[in-house]
Phi, psi and omega in degrees: 000150177270143171230130184055062187269012183294146189298334185274352182291137177289139179300138177284149183284162177291135179240093178281326186262151183299332179298323179284326180285328181297327176293335184256324189250351184054070183302331177296317180287323178291332178297310179301315181300317177294321177299318176296323177299313186295319184295322184283327187258335185082006173269138169285145185219144175213159177240128179237146177285163178226134004267006186288346183055040174281130185284123180256319180216139179219138176208145177072024180296146182266143178306325183304326182272312187293322189269339187232296186300312184276345185275341181259131183301315184296311181288327179299324175298323180290321179299316181296321178295322179289326174298314180298320176296318184298315183283326182302335176289350176271345183297334177280011175098006185284154186270344168197172184212140180233138178200158176263124186287177182291341180269353173104000179268154178259143184220155175223153184223139180233134184274148170257114181244141174234123182052044172082359181239131183289127181245344181199169175226136174262128181236133176231161177151227186063044183232168168240154174268338179226155176305148187290143174274108183305316184293331175297308183286340176287322175300316182294328178290322177296319182295322182256004176073030179281160172290109193302311184295315181292321177299315181294321177296322181295319177301316178300339179273353181289131183292141176253115182229162180279154177298324177305313183295323179297318179297320177297320174291327179291322178299323177292315175298328174300316178294319180301311185296329178296317180292318178300319178294322177295319175300316183295321181289323176300315182293320178294314180302315183288332171297314180296318180294325178293312181299322176291323176298315177299321179298311183297320180294318175296322177293323176295322179296317181291319177301317180295314182296322180293321180297316178300316181290325178297323178299318174301316182294323176299319174298324177290325180290328182279349185286345178114189186115166175287170182299317184293319181299322178291320179298320178300320176298319179303305190293323175297319179294321183293316176293333180281315190280319187257359174072025182284150181296326186195147177224142181215148172238130181242145178244146179275118183215162174300148179290144179238005177226032187293327183250011184223052166118338181299129181291353178261349189292338184255007187282083174080011181287147182268159174114162182290335180287344183289141181279197182297136185288155180277198180295148180304144173094355182284138181280135177293153176279149179267101184299338179268002174229064185266152184263129178240128178290116180247340177208141178216135184222164178087040176291135177053049176214145351278155177263140185235124187260128177282135183282332185246021185241028174070033171091026173286146177236137181243142179213154174257118183242127177287138175244194181285323186255337187202173166260115187271152177254120184252135181240132177243137178222138179235115177264098189295321185295323179267348183071035184244131178249130186232136179233138176218154187216126179262143173268144186277046184237120175287142178253100178298144183301328183289349181255009184298316174302315182292322181295321177303314177299321180290321176299317179296332179269334182273323186295324170296346177274357187259137174293320179212160176075179179202157173265146183210166177258131169263100194291329181294315181276346181056049178222161173269139183224143172259131182229141176209149179234143178232128183262129178248148175303157183299131179088341182272130178262173179255126185274152175302334177289325176297316179300318182295320179295319178294327178290319181295320179294314185299311182295327174304307185293322177299314178295329187292316188257355180306312180304321182293319179297315181297317179299323178287310187282330184248327181264353174079017178287163179277157178303321184295315184294319188289319181293322178299316179297319186289325184278356182293137175288127186231161175229144182078178179234140179242000000 
């Protein structure tokens, strides 16, 4: 039966494990109920998860199934196939299904649905509609190697009921499934409301803490200092209070690197000092309204340690042109420390050849490390490894120095990579622009 089948309702998750269904259906109470149901009706009944068909509750099972059909590997495989076909008949949205299993007994299945999705199945059966044909079951005993006399006695104990009675019992189970679905939906809704309340309380607590810290930052700003000092306090406070990876403050001033290496300085600018023009349609930069970086905060934060990669650490580090993602790896057995930094520039397949030329021109200009293409991520990365003597560790100061070097090299060649990958420049043009000696920041 369906519970809360409205179109706007969010779908319920799959509950493969009994722990998940127990939270929705109260399997302990349901086990007692099904045991009393089996004792009162004489029908074997069981509860299976969906779609995994994990047996969660079983009551009133017959010896013919437990001691023979399910105890033999060959016949158990046929029983499992019969169960699968019986439950598969419910996938089309049917409210119940009736079938005769491969061993000759009749079974019925009723779905339990929560928010329109089936999460379990109620199965009853292990009955016959007519007195058993002894020869048929004797042949079955011979086929699977059962003890014939014991098997025939077990068959004789199987209830013989009318199909009409089985259908009446199924109607009762359909109502029970509807009630269970409603209860499960209510518990799911209560769990969602509880989680949402916890989220709101946590958000409120964080907001209150941030307001208190902002009040402290305001007092620091009122304490005095130059404009640059106050801006530095602001970016440091933003990264500390809001947990930002980086914060920056830029001021609008006339450009001072338009003709000496800035990748934006030649974007459609007029005049003889302008370099080779970019792709058609690119808007020219406004040289009298250039952004100047005056304060930057949040270096190497936050750092994220991967749980399953042997102690690797990932961090976001702000540079001059972008926020880089830096990766650290330490191989204790070999004494090797490796650092890598990726640039936030996607590499189109059509620019692979040009990128290869740029890598050949850039790497010889490096004192340590090298740039390379990471084909799976389709990004450019800088990578370097350091070998330490046995027993020698790596100090925080050494790590900080390596990070500074890596960020410096990435900042030095970032404009060249951008000119090649985004503006379609040749490697030679890009390297010429990147290698120009410049002063100041634009």
